C-alpha positions in Angstrom: -17.3 2.0 51.6 -17.5 -0.4 54.5 -14.1 -2.1 53.7 -15.3 -4.1 50.7 -13.2 -4.3 47.5 -14.7 -3.2 44.2 -14.7 -4.8 40.8 -15.9 -3.3 37.5 -18.1 -5.3 35.1 -19.3 -3.5 31.9 -18.1 -0.2 33.3 -20.4 -0.5 36.4 -18.8 -0.8 39.9 -19.8 -3.8 42.0 -18.6 -5.1 45.4 -16.1 -7.9 44.8 -18.3 -10.5 46.6 -20.8 -10.3 43.7 -21.2 -13.7 41.9 -19.8 -13.9 38.4 -23.2 -14.8 37.1 -26.6 -13.4 38.3 -28.0 -17.0 37.9 -26.2 -18.1 41.1 -27.2 -14.9 43.0 -29.6 -15.3 46.0 -32.0 -12.7 44.4 -32.2 -14.6 41.0 -35.7 -16.0 40.7 -35.8 -17.8 37.3 -34.9 -17.4 33.7 -38.2 -15.8 32.8 -38.5 -13.4 35.7 -34.8 -12.7 36.2 -33.5 -10.8 39.3 -36.1 -9.9 41.9 -34.4 -6.6 42.6 -33.7 -5.5 39.1 -30.3 -4.3 37.7 -30.7 -0.8 39.1 -31.3 -2.1 42.6 -28.6 -4.8 42.6 -27.5 -5.7 46.2 -23.9 -5.7 45.0 -23.9 -2.3 43.4 -21.1 0.0 44.7 -22.5 3.1 42.9 -25.7 4.2 41.4 -26.2 3.2 37.8 -26.6 6.3 35.6 -28.7 6.5 32.5 -27.2 7.8 29.2 -28.9 11.2 29.7 -27.5 11.4 33.3 -24.0 10.5 32.0 -24.3 13.1 29.2 -25.4 15.9 31.6 -23.0 15.0 34.4 -21.5 18.3 35.6 -24.0 20.4 33.8 -25.4 23.0 36.2 -28.7 23.3 34.2 -29.6 19.6 34.4 -29.7 19.3 38.2 -33.2 20.6 39.1 -35.0 20.1 35.8 -34.6 19.4 32.1 -31.2 20.3 30.7 -31.1 23.3 28.4 -27.5 23.3 27.2 -26.6 23.8 23.6 -25.7 20.2 23.1 -29.2 19.1 24.2 -30.7 21.5 21.6 -28.4 20.0 18.9 -29.7 16.5 19.8 -33.3 17.8 19.7 -32.7 19.4 16.3 -31.2 16.2 14.9 -34.2 14.2 16.3 -36.7 16.6 14.8 -35.0 16.6 11.4 -35.0 12.8 11.4 -38.7 12.7 12.3 -39.4 15.3 9.5 -37.6 13.2 6.9 -39.4 10.0 8.0 -42.8 11.7 7.5 -41.9 13.1 4.0 
């Protein structure tokens, strides 16, 4: 971890030398464009940012190589399909 301290902002780990606001960061372009790197490529990130799906499937042996096929994923799919069916009724 190259000796840098870590701080957590919105449950994401950043190196402690990260500015409090992105607007004073070197990579901030302007209000309309925002960061040149994007949040997922932030120079100060101490860990990779995970999507909600990645967080949900963390530790699942089925979700590593391809789409996850666990029972919880099928339940989510069933709920989504039922909601779509009810919308079209």
